[in-house]
SEFI-65848 format. One record per residue (C-alpha): x, y, z; residue number from 1. Coordinates in Angstrom, 2 decimals, decimal comma, always signed. Last residue first. Layout:
<rs>
+---------+---------+---------+-----+
:      xx :      yy :      zz : num :
+---------+---------+---------+-----+
:       X :       Y :       Z : NUM :
...
+---------+---------+---------+-----+
</rs>
This chain:
<rs>
+---------+---------+---------+-----+
:      xx :      yy :      zz : num :
+---------+---------+---------+-----+
:   +3,53 :  +17,60 :   -4,00 :  44 :
:   +1,53 :  +20,70 :   -3,14 :  43 :
:   +1,62 :  +24,36 :   -4,10 :  42 :
:   -0,59 :  +26,78 :   -2,20 :  41 :
:   -4,15 :  +27,69 :   -3,24 :  40 :
:   -6,05 :  +25,92 :   -0,50 :  39 :
:   -7,31 :  +22,37 :   -0,11 :  38 :
:   -6,04 :  +19,28 :   -1,89 :  37 :
:   -8,63 :  +16,77 :   -3,13 :  36 :
:   -9,12 :  +13,70 :   -0,96 :  35 :
:   -8,00 :  +10,27 :   -2,20 :  34 :
:   -5,91 :   +9,34 :   +0,83 :  33 :
:   -8,44 :  +10,48 :   +3,44 :  32 :
:  -11,32 :   +8,78 :   +1,53 :  31 :
:   -9,98 :   +5,23 :   +1,38 :  30 :
:   -8,39 :   +3,70 :   -1,72 :  29 :
:   -4,88 :   +3,47 :   -0,28 :  28 :
:   -6,21 :   +1,91 :   +2,94 :  27 :
:   -8,15 :   -0,81 :   +1,10 :  26 :
:   -5,16 :   -1,71 :   -1,10 :  25 :
:   -2,91 :   -1,91 :   +1,96 :  24 :
:   -5,43 :   -4,15 :   +3,75 :  23 :
:   -5,74 :   -6,42 :   +0,69 :  22 :
:   -1,96 :   -6,66 :   +0,35 :  21 :
:   -1,47 :   -7,46 :   +4,05 :  20 :
:   -4,11 :  -10,20 :   +3,87 :  19 :
:   -2,51 :  -11,65 :   +0,73 :  18 :
:   +0,92 :  -11,61 :   +2,36 :  17 :
:   -0,38 :  -13,48 :   +5,42 :  16 :
:   -2,29 :  -15,96 :   +3,24 :  15 :
:   +0,90 :  -16,88 :   +1,40 :  14 :
:   +2,56 :  -15,62 :   -1,78 :  13 :
:   +5,91 :  -17,45 :   -1,93 :  12 :
:   +8,74 :  -15,54 :   -3,59 :  11 :
:  +11,86 :  -17,28 :   -2,28 :  10 :
:  +13,91 :  -14,94 :   -0,11 :   9 :
:  +17,60 :  -14,23 :   -0,77 :   8 :
:  +16,96 :  -11,35 :   -3,16 :   7 :
:  +14,59 :   -9,44 :   -0,89 :   6 :
:  +11,29 :   -8,22 :   -2,34 :   5 :
:   +9,18 :  -10,93 :   -0,65 :   4 :
:  +10,35 :   -9,70 :   +2,75 :   3 :
:   +8,50 :   -6,45 :   +2,06 :   2 :
:   +5,19 :   -8,31 :   +2,19 :   1 :
+---------+---------+---------+-----+
</rs>
């Protein structure tokens, strides 16, 4: 998917890019990513 952001590459959304996008979307929405922070210390 990162190849699609380069200037010299034609933007062509293929099955491989779609599969990578769906996997990335699934991982970003999973429980470990969306967990609330623990403790009273600052976080970024």
